[in-house]
C-alpha positions, 0 to 999 in steps of 0.5 A, spaced: 172 746 903 168 740 901 165 741 894 158 742 893 155 736 889 151 737 883 144 738 883 143 732 878 147 728 882 142 730 888 136 728 884 138 721 882 141 719 888 135 720 892 131 716 887 137 710 887 133 706 892 127 706 887 132 704 881 135 698 885 128 696 886 126 696 879 132 693 877 135 699 873 142 700 874 142 708 874 146 711 879 149 718 880 156 715 881 161 710 877 158 703 876 161 697 878 161 690 875 157 688 881 152 693 880 150 691 873 150 684 875 145 686 881 141 690 877 140 685 872 138 680 877 133 684 880 130 686 873 129 679 871 126 676 877 121 682 877 120 681 870 118 674 871 115 674 878 110 680 875 109 677 868 106 670 871 101 674 875 100 678 868 099 672 864 094 669 870 090 675 869 090 675 862 088 668 862 082 670 867 080 675 863 079 671 856 076 665 860 071 670 863 069 672 856 068 665 854 064 663 861 060 670 861 063 673 867 059 679 869 061 685 865 063 689 871 068 684 873 071 684 866 072 691 866 075 691 873 081 686 871 082 690 864 085 696 867 090 692 872 092 688 865 093 694 861 097 697 867 101 691 868 103 691 860 104 698 860 109 698 866 113 691 863 114 695 856 116 702 859 121 699 864 124 694 858 125 700 854 129 704 859 132 697 861 135 696 854 137 704 853 141 704 859 147 706 856 143 712 852 141 714 859 148 714 862 150 718 856 145 723 857 146 723 865 154 724 863 152 730 858 148 734 863 153 733 869 158 735 864 154 741 863 153 743 870 160 742 872 162 747 866 156 752 869 159 751 876 166 753 874 163 760 871 162 766 875 156 766 879 150 770 879 144 771 882 140 770 876 143 763 874 143 761 881 135 762 882 134 759 875 138 752 878 134 752 884 127 753 882 128 748 877 131 743 882 126 745 887 120 744 882 122 737 880 123 735 887 116 737 889 113 734 883 116 727 885 115 728 892 107 729 891 107 723 886 110 718 891 105 720 896 099 718 890 103 712 888 104 709 895 096 711 897 094 707 890 099 701 892 096 701 899 089 701 897 090 695 892 093 691 897 088 692 903 081 693 899 080 686 899 082 685 906 077 691 908 071 687 904 073 681 907 072 684 914 065 687 912 062 681 909 064 677 915 061 682 919 055 682 916 054 675 914 059 671 919 062 668 913 069 668 911 070 669 903 077 669 901 079 675 896 085 677 892 087 684 890 088 681 882 083 676 879 088 671 876 088 664 874 093 659 877 095 651 876 092 651 883 086 653 887 089 660 890 083 661 895 085 654 898 087 657 905 093 653 905 095 657 899 091 664 899 096 668 904 102 666 900 098 668 893 096 674 897 103 677 898 105 675 891 100 679 888 101 685 893 109 685 891 107 684 883 103 691 885 109 694 888 113 692 882 108 695 877 108 701 881 115 702 881 116 700 874 111 706 872 114 711 877 121 710 876 121 710 868 117 717 869 122 720 874 128 719 869 124 722 864 122 728 868 129 729 871 132 729 863 126 734 861 128 739 867 135 739 867 135 740 859 130 746 860 135 749 866 141 749 861 137 752 855 135 758 860 142 758 863 145 758 855 140 764 854 142 768 860 150 767 858 149 769 850 146 776 852 152 777 857 158 774 853 160 780 849 162 785 854 161 793 854 169 794 853 171 797 847 176 802 844 174 806 838 167 802 837 171 795 837 172 790 842 178 790 846 179 783 847 176 780 841 180 773 841 177 772 848 170 773 846 171 769 840 173 763 844 167 764 849 163 764 843 165 757 841 164 754 848 157 757 847 156 754 840 158 747 843 153 748 849 148 749 844 150 743 840 150 739 846 143 741 848 140 739 842 144 732 842 141 731 849 134 733 847 135 728 841 137 723 845 131 723 850 127 722 844 131 716 842 130 713 849 122 715 850 119 715 844 116 708 843 114 707 850 111 714 850 107 712 844 105 706 848 103 710 854 098 714 850 095 708 847 094 705 853 092 711 858 085 712 854 083 705 855 085 705 863 082 712 864 076 710 861 075 703 864 077 706 871 072 711 870 067 706 868 068 702 874 067 708 879 061 709 876 058 702 876 061 699 882 057 699 888 061 696 893 065 702 897 072 699 898 072 697 891 070 704 888 075 707 892 080 703 890 078 704 883 078 712 884 085 711 887 087 708 880 083 713 876 086 719 879 093 716 879 093 714 872 090 721 870 096 724 874 101 719 871 099 721 864 098 728 865 105 729 868 108 725 862 105 730 858 106 736 862 114 735 863 114 734 855 110 740 854 115 744 859 121 741 855 118 743 848 115 749 850 122 751 853 126 749 847 122 752 842 121 759 847 128 758 849 131 757 842 127 763 840 130 767 846 137 764 844 135 767 837 133 774 840 139 773 845 144 773 839 140 780 837 141 783 844 148 781 845 152 787 843 153 784 836 155 791 833 161 791 837 164 784 834 168 784 828 165 781 821 167 774 822 164 773 829 158 777 826 157 772 821 158 766 826 152 769 831 148 770 825 149 762 824 147 761 831 141 765 831 139 761 824 140 754 828 136 757 834 130 758 830 129 750 828 127 747 835 127 740 837 121 736 840 119 730 843 114 725 840 111 719 841 114 715 835 112 721 831 105 720 831 104 725 836 108 731 840 109 730 847 105 736 850 099 738 854 095 738 847 096 730 847 093 730 854 087 733 852 086 728 846 087 722 851 082 725 855 077 726 849 079 719 847 077 716 854 071 720 854 069 717 847 070 710 850 067 711 856 060 714 853 060 707 848 062 703 854 056 706 858 051 705 853 053 698 852 052 697 859 046 700 860 043 697 853 038 691 854 041 684 852 
């Protein structure tokens, strides 16, 4: 009978195509040297390709300030520049931490393998299926929104061009991004190629953002799953099998307890490793998200062109979802680690410790004490990654929006 695949392998395998497109060498199976060469090559090509457009947008933005471009044009390009900057650094951080990513995947795979080798119970199966299904559903929904955003950015200039041509009978060439090139990008000889280039840059930016976030979601979900399974196991590892008030097979119980302690330590190390991989990129994400949400919200309110406004609205909604789910999964893991750690502490108390001998009782007390010091995810220790941080980002974005609206409406 063919062995059932691991849930984490199933999840990673579904996303391997996106990882390859982003140039991230993250796989559910063993990597080869050729896999590394291919991923490095794709990452470098995407990095150079996208950042040429990124530099062009930055140059356009500063030239626009010098040349007194319209305020709306400047606020329209600013979120694109910020989004490109964010995607570049987020993907770069994960790229540089691929060894840690592989290590964390292997730890979670080993934990799941160990769990599969244990006797099956309906409660454990329900925990694993629920967590896996929830993660898969979130990723599927986000894939739709990212796809819609990319399509809107790609086709909105064509729609505006068609509308202008229909009303004025004049063809005005437009591009998805406002950028400076060493040639005239609106020359009909170059325009189609520049257009396709910018569309691919938009796709690369979207893929970099979503893949790095998906890896974070995967780790948060499966670490949370293991904490829930550990809590269930601790409550039941001491059997109700006593002779004269004492356990019949005390050595077997003590051996199983050692396994549980190692399991708990592996989960603590996993949470700390996840913090190491994402802490800096998360801080960057927090800082830029307020700016992106503020500018996108302002563009939605200020731009009168319907096609452009819909694009900005898609951008705003996707930006909100991106930072919300980053904070949500961080909150999910932190709440789970804190709650499950307290639950682990309670589980130790509820695990028939009174049937154990003095030695095992002391070990249980040590485990209970350690479980009361939970791990957490932070943005370089400046803020915790949770839903309170999301509300703080929204509050900051609203303050920026109010200031920007006042500047825009004030007489010059």
